[in-house]
N, C-alpha and C positions, 0 to 999 in steps of 0.2 A: 391604482395598481394595474400594471399591464398583465395580460393573460400569460400564464405559464406555458412554455413551449415543450417542456418535458414533464413527465410524471413526477410528482413531488417525492422526495426521499423521506422515509420514516427514520428518524434518528433518536434512538432510545439509549439512555445511559446503561453502561455495563454490557454492551454488545461487543462481540469479537468479530473482526472483519479481516478478509484478505483485500488489501488495497493495492491497486495497480495503476500505473500511468505510463504512457508511451510518448516518445519524442516525436516531433514533427517530421513527417515523411520517412519515419523510421531511421533517421540519420543517427550515427553513433555519437550523439552529443553527450552521452553519459559514459563514454568509453573509459576503461580503467586508467587512472593516472593518480599521482600523489595529490594533485590539486582536487580532482573530482572526489576522491575518498575523503580528503580533509574537509571540503566544503559540504558535501552531502551528510557526512557523519556528524559534523558540528551542528548543522541546521536541523537534522533529525533529532539530535539530543535536545537542542533548545526548544523546538516545537513540541516534543513529547512532554517536557517539563512544564511548559507554559499552559498546555491544554489538558493536562492530566491523562495522557495517552500512555498505556503500558505496551511496550514493544516486546514481542515474543520471537520474531524471526524477521530477517530482511536480507535482500540481495539487490544490488544495483548492477544491472546488466548494461550493455553498451547503448541500447535504445529503449529501455524501459526499467521500471523497478517494481518490486513486490515487497509489501510490508504485511505482517500478521500482527494485528494490534487489538487491544481492548480499550474501548472509549468509555472511561469511567463517568464522565460528566455530560455526555451527549454533545460533544464539541468537535466531532470528527470533521465536518465541513470546514470549520475555521482552522483546524490543524492542517488539513490538506491544502487549503488556500495559502496559508503562511509558508509552509514548506515548499510548495510548488513555485510560488512567486519568487522567493529569495534564491532558490536553486537556479531558476531560469535567469534571473537578473545577474547573478554572480557568474555563472558559466558563460552566458552571452557576452558579458564584459571581458572575460578572459579570452574568448575566441574573437572578439572584435566584431560580433554579429548583432543584428538588430531585429531579425525576423522572429516569428513566434517560435518558442522553444518546445512547447507541448503540442501534440496533435489534438485538434478539436474533438471533443466528445470521447476522448480516450480514457478519462477517469473512470475507474470501476471500484466499487466498494461492496463486496459480497459478504453478507452476514453468515457466519458459521454457526450452525445450529447445535452441534454436539461436540463432545470431546474428541470423538473419532474424526469428525470433519475438520476440526481445528488442527489435529495432529497431521492429517493428510495434507492440508494446505501448507502447513509449515514445512513439511518434508518436500513438498512440490516446490516451494520457494527456494529452499537451499539446494535442491537438485537441478535448478534451472540451467546453470552453466553446463552441466553434464548432459542433460536432455537435449540441449541445443548443439551438442557435438563439439563443444569448445575445449573443455578440459575433462580429465578422467575422474576427478572428484571435485565436489563443491569446495573443499578446502584449498584446492589448487587454483581457484579463481583469483586473478590478480586484482580484482575490484573489491568494493565493499561487500562483505559477506559475514553473517553472524554465525560464529562458531558455537555449536551446542555446548562445547566445553566451557564457554564463558557464561552460561546461564547461572544467574545468581545476582545478589544485590550490589556486588562491587562495581560492575559495569565497565564500560570503556570511556575514557576521558578524551575529548577532542579539544584541542586548542583553537581559538579563533584564528582563522587564516589571515595572513597579512593582506592578501589580495582582497579587494572590494570593500572590506569593512574598515570603518574609521576607528583608529586606535582609541580615540576619546569619545566614541559613540556609546549608545545605550546597550548594545549587545554585550553579553558577558565575555570575559577574557577566555573562559573555558567552560565546557559543559560536559557532564557525565551522562552516558546513556546506559542505564541498567538493562540487562536482558532478562526479563522476568518470566517465570512460569505462568501459563494461562490459567484462567479459572478452572478449578477442579483438579489441578495437578500440583504436586510438590515439585521443588526444583529438581530433585533426584529422579522422580518419576518421569518428568518431562524430558530431562536430559537423556535418560536411558531409552525411552520410547522413540524420541526423535532421532537419536543416533542410529538406532536399529532400523527404523523405517527408511531413513536417508540412505543407508548402505544398501538396502534392498532395491531402491529405485536406481541408484548409481550402477549396480551390477546389471540390472535389466537394460539400462540405457547402453552400457558397454556391449552387451550381447547383441542388441539390435543394430548398433553401429557396425560391429564386426560382420554380422550377417548381411548387411548392405554393402560390404566391401569398402567401408570408409574408415578413416582414422580421426582421432580428435585433433582439432586445429592446434592446440597447445597455447600456453600463456604467452610465449614470445611473439607468436604471430598476432594474437589478440592485441597485444600492446603496440604492435607496429601499425595497426590500422589508424586511419585518420578520422577525425570527428565528422568530416564531410562524407565519409563512406556510408554505404547502405548494405543491408543483408543481401546475400546472393538471391537471384530470382528463384521463385518456388518456395520461399519460406512460408509456412502455414500462417494464415491470418485468422484471428479469432473473430467470428461473425456475431456471436451472441454476447450480451452484456447482462448476465444474471444478477439478481440482487440477493439471492439466497442459495446456499450450498448445503445439502444434506444427503448423505449416502443412503440413509434409511428412508424408504419410500413414504412411510406414514408421517414421519417427522417433517419431511419435505412438504407433504400435502398440508399438514397443519400450519407450517410456517407460511406457505404461500396463501393459505386461507386468511391468516392474520393480516398479511400484506394487502390482500384484496379488500378486506374489510376496512383497513386504514384508508386506502385510496377512495373507496366509496364514501366513507364518512367525511373525508377531506373535501371531496368535490361537492358534497351536499352542503357542507359548512361554507365553502367558498361561494357557492351560488347564493346562499342566504345573505352572506356579507355583502355581495354586490347588489343585492336587492334592497339593502338598507335595513335588514332585520336586526333588531337590537339583541345584545346578549348572546351572540353566536359563540359557541365553544368548539374549538378545533380538536381533533383526536390527538391522543398522546403520540409524541414523536414528530409532530409538525415542527419544522425547523426554520425555514426561510421566512415565512410570514411572522413567526414568533419573534425572530431576531430583528427583522427589519421594521415590523409594524406593531409588535407587542400584542398580537392577538392572544386571547386566553386559550389555554389548552387543558384538556382533561388530565387528571392525575393517573398514575399507574393503578391498574385494577388489582 
């Protein structure tokens, strides 16, 4: 086993995350189009069903996406790899390009500690097109966007796109993506709270844009952009890649303490394994070594 170059991720079942990934060089490779919506929506539905991922909110922007999901079985990395790989291959094929689709090290999965944190990140996700100065409401975004009105078991059904996929292949002809309430919410509670918080963020973004003397770009201009285009110079870039989000100071400290303990226990176990110590047990949430090499892990406390 080669040495790990990044800190291991702790993957525990029933954790809720904000998942983000960005395209290579921030190109508009995910720009809104019928094909992008059909491809991404279909693959998200298939991946969520395959890996028991519950989806609570999503938006596909021109050069990145956000998903708020609950990982029921501790399979988030496999879900992410499946989704990212097929989206990249399918859209690259449609563009006739061969280069890397996703920016290196742009994958982010932030564990959401409380109901308040989850609601805030879901609203942040849906307000992304507004906060970016593109459209005046999230609902006006011409790309893939999860409408709070659709929260419930019925879901949205996506047909398998004719492009890229073999009609006689193993991928299903269609797949339904339910928009589920997160843990701790009923569907009505989540729909109401999310709609209210989203409206607050949208109004604030509109005021800030007006104060800066700017106007929303508008859906028509967004659709007119090319997939080879980039954002205008000066777009803010996220420097940090956190693994935990908690607005409550003490809950954040507690969550970071658990993560620190996991990393310490993991490194100690890895050192013993490399030294040939028998019967080494890795901490709960160890993913890569468990999946690739079958190392034993402790059970939930």
